[in-house]
C-alpha positions in Angstrom: 91.2 -45.7 -26.0 91.9 -44.6 -29.6 93.0 -47.4 -32.0 96.5 -47.5 -33.3 95.3 -46.6 -36.8 93.6 -43.5 -35.3 96.8 -42.5 -33.5 98.8 -43.0 -36.6 96.5 -40.7 -38.5 96.9 -38.0 -35.8 100.7 -38.3 -35.8 100.8 -37.7 -39.5 98.7 -34.5 -39.4 101.5 -32.0 -39.0 105.2 -31.7 -39.6 107.1 -28.8 -38.2 110.8 -27.9 -38.7 111.4 -31.3 -40.3 110.2 -33.4 -37.4 106.8 -35.0 -36.9 104.9 -34.1 -33.8 102.5 -36.6 -32.1 99.6 -34.3 -31.5 97.9 -36.1 -28.6 99.1 -38.1 -25.7 98.9 -41.9 -25.9 95.7 -41.8 -23.8 94.1 -39.6 -26.5 94.1 -36.4 -24.4 95.6 -33.0 -24.8 96.1 -30.0 -22.5 95.0 -26.4 -22.8 96.6 -23.8 -20.5 96.0 -20.1 -20.0 98.9 -17.9 -18.7 99.2 -14.2 -18.1 103.0 -13.9 -18.0 103.0 -10.3 -16.6 104.8 -7.9 -19.0 106.8 -10.1 -21.3 108.6 -7.3 -23.2 111.0 -7.4 -26.1 114.4 -5.7 -26.2 114.1 -3.4 -29.2 114.6 -0.3 -27.0 111.2 1.1 -27.6 108.7 0.5 -24.8 105.6 2.3 -23.4 106.5 1.5 -19.8 109.5 3.2 -18.3 110.6 0.0 -16.5 111.2 -1.7 -19.9 113.3 1.0 -21.5 117.0 0.2 -22.3 118.4 1.9 -19.2 116.4 -0.5 -17.0 115.7 -3.6 -19.1 117.9 -5.7 -21.4 118.7 -9.2 -22.7 119.6 -10.6 -19.2 116.2 -9.6 -17.9 114.3 -11.1 -20.8 116.4 -14.3 -20.6 115.5 -14.7 -16.9 111.8 -14.1 -17.6 111.8 -16.6 -20.5 113.6 -19.3 -18.6 111.2 -18.9 -15.7 108.2 -19.3 -18.0 109.7 -22.4 -19.5 110.3 -23.9 -16.1 106.6 -23.5 -15.2 105.3 -24.9 -18.5 107.7 -27.9 -18.2 105.9 -29.0 -15.1 102.7 -29.7 -17.1 102.1 -33.1 -18.6 105.2 -34.7 -16.9 107.6 -32.4 -18.8 105.8 -32.5 -22.1 104.2 -29.1 -21.6 100.8 -27.9 -22.7 99.5 -28.7 -26.2 97.8 -25.3 -26.5 98.8 -22.2 -24.6 96.7 -19.0 -24.4 99.3 -16.3 -23.4 98.4 -12.8 -22.2 100.5 -9.7 -21.6 103.1 -10.0 -24.4 104.3 -6.6 -25.5 102.6 -5.2 -28.5 105.7 -4.7 -30.7 106.3 -1.0 -30.9 108.7 -1.5 -33.9 106.9 -4.0 -36.0 108.4 -5.2 -39.3 106.6 -4.6 -42.5 106.5 -8.3 -43.0 104.9 -10.9 -40.7 107.4 -12.8 -38.6 108.2 -16.3 -39.9 108.5 -18.1 -36.6 109.8 -21.4 -38.1 112.5 -19.4 -40.0 113.6 -17.9 -36.7 114.0 -21.4 -35.2 116.0 -22.5 -38.2 118.1 -19.3 -38.0 119.2 -20.1 -34.4 119.2 -23.9 -34.7 122.8 -24.1 -33.6 122.4 -21.7 -30.7 120.4 -21.9 -27.5 118.5 -19.0 -26.1 121.3 -18.0 -23.8 123.7 -17.7 -26.7 121.1 -15.7 -28.7 120.3 -13.2 -25.8 123.6 -11.7 -25.1 124.4 -8.1 -24.2 126.2 -7.8 -27.6 123.1 -9.0 -29.5 122.8 -6.9 -32.7 119.8 -5.1 -34.1 118.6 -8.1 -36.1 118.1 -10.0 -32.9 116.9 -7.1 -30.8 114.2 -6.2 -33.3 112.5 -9.6 -33.1 109.1 -9.6 -31.4 109.0 -11.2 -28.0 106.9 -14.2 -29.0 109.8 -15.3 -31.2 112.1 -15.4 -28.2 109.4 -17.2 -26.2 109.0 -19.8 -29.0 112.8 -20.4 -29.1 113.0 -20.8 -25.4 110.2 -23.4 -25.3 111.8 -25.2 -28.2 115.1 -25.4 -26.3 113.2 -26.8 -23.3 111.8 -29.6 -25.5 108.3 -28.1 -25.6 106.3 -27.9 -28.8 106.8 -27.7 -31.7 104.2 -24.9 -31.7 102.3 -22.9 -34.3 102.0 -19.3 -33.3 99.4 -16.6 -33.9 99.4 -13.2 -32.2 96.6 -10.7 -31.8 96.5 -7.7 -34.0 96.2 -4.3 -32.5 95.2 -0.8 -33.6 95.0 2.6 -32.0 92.3 2.5 -29.4 89.2 4.7 -30.2 89.6 6.4 -26.9 93.2 7.4 -27.8 94.8 4.9 -25.4 97.9 3.2 -26.8 97.9 -0.6 -26.7 100.8 -2.0 -24.7 99.9 -5.7 -24.7 98.6 -8.4 -27.1 97.5 -12.0 -26.7 99.3 -14.9 -28.3 98.2 -18.5 -28.9 100.8 -21.3 -29.2 99.5 -24.6 -30.5 100.9 -28.0 -31.3 98.0 -28.4 -33.7 97.8 -26.7 -37.0 95.9 -23.4 -36.8 93.7 -23.2 -39.9 92.2 -19.7 -39.2 92.8 -16.8 -36.8 91.4 -13.3 -36.4 91.4 -10.5 -33.8 88.1 -9.1 -32.6 88.9 -5.6 -31.5 87.4 -4.2 -28.3 87.2 -0.7 -26.8 89.5 0.0 -23.9 91.2 -3.5 -23.9 93.2 -5.9 -25.9 91.6 -7.5 -28.9 90.2 -11.0 -28.5 92.3 -13.5 -30.4 90.3 -16.3 -32.1 92.1 -19.4 -33.4 90.7 -22.5 -35.1 92.8 -25.5 -34.4 92.8 -28.7 -36.5 92.8 -31.4 -33.7 93.0 -34.6 -35.8 89.8 -34.6 -37.9 88.1 -32.1 -35.5 88.0 -28.3 -35.3 88.5 -26.5 -32.0 87.8 -22.8 -31.5 89.8 -21.0 -28.8 89.2 -17.4 -27.8 92.1 -15.7 -26.0 91.0 -12.8 -23.9 92.5 -10.0 -21.8 89.7 -7.6 -20.7 89.8 -4.2 -19.2 91.4 -4.1 -15.7 89.7 -3.0 -12.4 87.5 -5.9 -11.4 85.9 -4.0 -8.5 85.3 -0.8 -10.4 81.8 -0.2 -11.7 83.1 2.2 -14.3 85.6 -0.3 -15.6 82.9 -2.9 -15.7 81.1 -0.9 -18.3 84.1 -1.3 -20.6 84.3 -5.0 -19.8 80.6 -5.2 -20.8 81.7 -4.0 -24.2 84.5 -6.6 -24.2 82.0 -9.3 -23.4 79.5 -8.1 -26.1 82.2 -8.4 -28.8 82.9 -12.0 -27.7 79.2 -12.9 -27.3 78.4 -11.7 -30.8 81.1 -13.8 -32.3 80.1 -16.9 -30.2 76.5 -16.5 -31.4 77.7 -16.6 -35.0 79.6 -19.8 -34.4 76.7 -21.5 -32.6 74.2 -20.5 -35.2 76.0 -22.6 -37.8 77.1 -25.3 -35.3 75.2 -25.4 -32.0 77.6 -28.0 -30.5 80.8 -26.5 -31.8 83.8 -27.2 -29.6 84.8 -23.9 -28.0 87.3 -23.0 -25.2 87.3 -19.4 -23.9 90.2 -18.5 -21.8 92.5 -15.8 -20.5 92.6 -12.9 -18.1 89.1 -11.4 -17.9 89.9 -9.0 -15.0 86.6 -10.3 -13.7 85.9 -13.0 -11.2 83.9 -16.2 -12.1 81.2 -15.0 -9.7 81.4 -11.3 -10.5 77.6 -10.7 -10.2 77.6 -12.3 -6.7 80.7 -10.5 -5.6 79.7 -7.0 -6.6 76.0 -6.4 -6.1 76.4 -2.7 -6.9 77.1 -3.5 -10.5 73.7 -3.5 -12.4 75.2 -5.6 -15.2 78.3 -7.7 -15.2 80.3 -8.7 -18.3 81.1 -12.2 -17.2 77.8 -13.5 -15.9 75.1 -11.2 -17.4 76.5 -10.6 -20.9 78.8 -13.4 -21.7 76.6 -15.9 -19.9 79.4 -17.8 -17.9 77.7 -19.9 -15.3 78.2 -22.8 -12.9 75.5 -25.3 -13.6 77.3 -28.1 -15.4 74.2 -30.2 -16.0 72.5 -27.3 -17.7 75.3 -27.3 -20.3 74.1 -30.7 -21.5 70.5 -29.5 -22.2 69.2 -29.5 -25.8 68.3 -25.8 -25.5 70.5 -23.0 -26.7 74.2 -23.6 -26.2 75.4 -22.7 -22.7 78.8 -21.9 -21.3 80.3 -23.5 -18.2 83.0 -21.9 -16.1 85.6 -24.5 -15.0 86.2 -22.7 -11.6 83.1 -24.6 -10.4 85.1 -27.9 -10.7 87.2 -27.0 -7.7 86.3 -26.7 -4.0 85.7 -23.1 -3.0 88.8 -22.9 -0.9 90.9 -23.8 -4.0 89.5 -21.2 -6.3 92.2 -18.6 -6.9 94.8 -17.6 -9.4 95.9 -14.2 -8.2 96.1 -12.3 -4.9 95.1 -8.7 -4.2 95.6 -7.2 -0.7 95.5 -10.6 0.9 92.5 -12.0 -0.9 92.3 -14.5 -3.7 90.9 -13.6 -7.1 89.9 -15.6 -10.1 90.8 -13.2 -12.9 92.2 -16.1 -15.0 89.4 -18.2 -16.3 88.6 -21.1 -18.7 85.1 -21.5 -20.0 83.8 -24.2 -22.3 80.8 -24.7 -24.5 78.1 -27.4 -24.6 80.0 -29.0 -27.5 82.6 -30.1 -25.0 80.1 -32.4 -23.4 78.6 -34.2 -26.3 79.9 -37.5 -27.6 81.3 -36.3 -30.9 84.4 -34.4 -31.8 86.2 -33.1 -28.7 85.3 -33.5 -25.1 86.3 -32.1 -21.7 88.0 -34.6 -19.4 85.7 -34.3 -16.3 87.3 -32.7 -13.2 90.6 -32.2 -14.9 90.7 -28.4 -14.4 93.5 -27.2 -12.1 95.7 -24.3 -11.1 99.4 -24.6 -11.9 100.7 -23.5 -8.5 104.1 -25.1 -8.0 105.4 -24.3 -4.6 109.0 -23.2 -4.4 108.8 -22.4 -8.1 106.1 -19.9 -9.2 104.1 -20.1 -5.9 104.9 -19.3 -2.3 105.3 -22.4 0.0 102.2 -23.0 2.1 99.9 -20.3 0.7 100.4 -21.2 -3.0 100.1 -17.4 -3.8 101.8 -16.4 -7.0 105.4 -15.1 -7.0 105.2 -12.0 -9.2 107.8 -10.8 -11.7 110.1 -8.1 -10.2 113.1 -6.1 -11.4 115.3 -4.2 -9.1 118.8 -2.7 -9.4 119.7 -4.5 -12.5 118.5 -7.9 -11.3 115.2 -9.8 -12.0 113.3 -12.6 -10.5 109.9 -14.1 -10.0 107.3 -15.3 -12.4 103.9 -13.6 -12.7 101.3 -12.1 -10.5 98.9 -14.7 -12.1 99.1 -18.5 -11.7 98.4 -20.4 -14.9 95.3 -22.6 -15.2 94.8 -25.6 -17.4 92.5 -28.5 -18.2 92.6 -31.7 -20.3 90.5 -32.6 -23.3 90.2 -35.6 -25.5 89.2 -36.7 -29.0 86.0 -38.8 -28.8 86.7 -42.1 -30.6 84.2 -43.1 -33.3 81.2 -45.2 -32.2 80.1 -43.4 -29.1 76.4 -43.9 -28.5 75.4 -41.6 -25.7 74.6 -38.0 -26.6 76.4 -36.4 -23.6 79.2 -37.6 -21.4 78.5 -38.8 -17.9 79.6 -36.5 -15.1 81.0 -37.3 -11.7 80.1 -34.7 -9.1 78.8 -32.1 -11.6 79.6 -28.5 -10.7 76.7 -26.5 -9.3 76.5 -22.8 -8.2 74.2 -23.8 -5.4 77.0 -25.8 -3.8 79.6 -23.1 -3.8 79.3 -19.6 -5.1 80.6 -17.4 -2.2 79.9 -13.7 -2.5 82.8 -12.8 -0.2 86.4 -13.0 -1.4 88.5 -15.8 -0.1 91.4 -14.7 2.2 94.8 -16.2 1.6 95.5 -18.7 4.4 98.8 -17.3 5.8 98.4 -19.7 8.7 99.4 -22.4 6.2 102.9 -20.9 6.2 104.5 -22.6 9.2 107.4 -21.0 11.0 109.6 -24.0 10.3 108.9 -23.8 6.6 110.0 -20.1 6.3 113.4 -18.6 5.6 114.8 -16.4 8.4 115.7 -13.1 6.7 118.4 -12.5 9.3 120.2 -15.6 8.1 121.1 -13.9 4.8 123.6 -11.8 6.7 123.3 -8.5 4.9 120.8 -6.1 3.3 122.6 -6.6 0.0 121.9 -10.3 0.1 118.2 -9.7 1.0 117.5 -6.8 -1.4 117.5 -8.9 -4.6 114.8 -9.8 -7.1 115.0 -13.4 -5.9 113.4 -12.4 -2.5 110.9 -9.9 -3.8 107.4 -11.3 -3.1 108.8 -14.0 -0.7 107.4 -14.4 2.7 110.1 -14.4 5.3 110.6 -14.6 9.1 112.0 -11.3 10.3 113.7 -10.4 13.6 114.2 -6.7 13.7 114.2 -3.6 15.9 111.5 -0.9 15.6 113.3 2.3 14.3 110.4 4.6 13.4 106.7 5.1 14.2 105.5 7.7 11.6 106.1 6.0 9.2 106.3 2.7 11.0 109.7 1.2 10.3 112.1 -1.5 11.5 115.9 -1.8 11.2 117.4 -5.0 9.8 121.1 -5.1 9.3 122.0 -1.6 8.3 118.7 -0.6 6.5 115.4 0.7 7.6 112.3 -1.0 6.1 108.8 0.4 6.1 106.3 -2.0 7.7 102.7 -2.1 6.4 99.7 -4.4 6.5 96.6 -4.3 4.4 94.7 -5.5 7.5 93.8 -2.3 9.4 93.3 -4.2 12.7 96.8 -5.7 12.4 98.3 -2.3 11.6 96.8 -0.8 14.7 98.0 -3.7 16.8 101.5 -3.2 15.6 101.4 0.6 16.1 100.0 0.3 19.6 102.2 -2.5 20.8 105.7 -1.5 19.6 107.7 1.6 20.2 111.1 2.7 18.8 113.8 0.4 20.2 111.5 -2.6 20.8 112.4 -6.0 19.3 109.8 -7.1 16.8 109.4 -10.6 15.2 107.0 -11.1 12.4 106.1 -12.8 9.1 106.5 -10.4 6.3 106.4 -10.3 2.5 109.3 -8.4 1.0 108.2 -5.7 -1.4 109.2 -2.5 -3.0 106.8 0.5 -2.9 107.6 3.8 -4.5 111.2 2.8 -4.7 111.5 1.9 -1.0 112.0 -1.6 0.4 109.2 -2.7 2.8 107.7 -5.7 4.6 104.0 -6.3 4.2 102.8 -8.2 7.4 100.0 -10.6 6.6 99.4 -12.4 9.9 100.0 -12.3 13.6 101.3 -15.9 13.5 104.7 -15.0 14.8 104.1 -11.4 15.9 104.0 -12.2 19.6 106.9 -14.6 19.7 109.8 -13.3 21.7 113.2 -13.4 20.0 115.3 -16.4 20.8 
């Protein structure tokens, strides 16, 4: 435990907005979280995506999105929120001011208003022109989180001619003494920040690599993304082999990319960056190594996103050898976790993320990625051991499955699901609040090509990513038959549909 004098020193390190912030918890730990918030866009009226242009997106949508993000973050550290947040998928401001945003001045400007009062339909140009991270900072401030220092990745026209739509942003309770963006081809720039954590320096690298985890051609671009990061890490480690480094974000790669895709001759994550799962190897005296924190969890709990019924690990947190020595900062062993809060940002039972959706002027959901986080601590003076002791150290030989992990839809019990029919009408069902939700459905088959069911007064397409399950439905049911099933409500090409995941309730006769 840190002595009172040590805590007093930490508490005096920073003053923001006139109030002093205690930088670490009383048990000397702090929390770092990574969160792809899925298209957090501003309201300046200029957007690269049609869904976020003024006719479809405005202050009420942004407000809903911001409040949902704040709800999730408020669940961390018993309401205190994370100390450092690596955000991905904030809109790259398409109407940037000629002067950098003074975020603390924004908080002072709206000190007498909450975010709901700021984000009204009548908000003027001065408000609408603010970058989205300013609105996010204000929302977190209103929720009692922070205070945070903010740095945002810089962007430039991509050499391939692609326009950059997103940037990364890092929020930190600790002073940020240095930041820079390392530009990459075909992806967002990597945002490096150096935080002053008490007397120690912490390097964070905020990433959002090229999308398409299963695509060998996209992997070539991610290899470039990894090379940029690896070169910068090597520079840091040359001057300080045991530097305290946290690498996080959305890598659009899986922690076991090389095992999962044998047809890729070289993977960015494992072969170029050097992310690996031997925790004991990180403590060796040889060249600094990187440990991927997914190996801290049992294999059946490794997942932060879902694609076609299978878990992915696109969100990752990787730490350096310096996080294991007995000086500076240190990882809190086995503290890595996925921020899946059922009935909030995750589906009950499956813990799959509830994505952000907008439909017919309404909005709901959170993100198609679950946040991940871990705890760290400041090592008190006087430690004698060179490296920390580990309990159940992670090992790739104990769990590095090459096959993707299916979502366990059997975990969703019938008694725990909402009956779609109980909503009473299509108007009540077809809202953003139910998009992405798994529901019990009692319907009548109304079409075979395409396969559809009628519920209330509307026809819904019915689909499954499982080919065998699709065939079972097509062969068993004809027009006019009653059909009961567990389905996820979605919109595809502007049409409402149910995606059936499991046969759990398919054979049950209507009551």
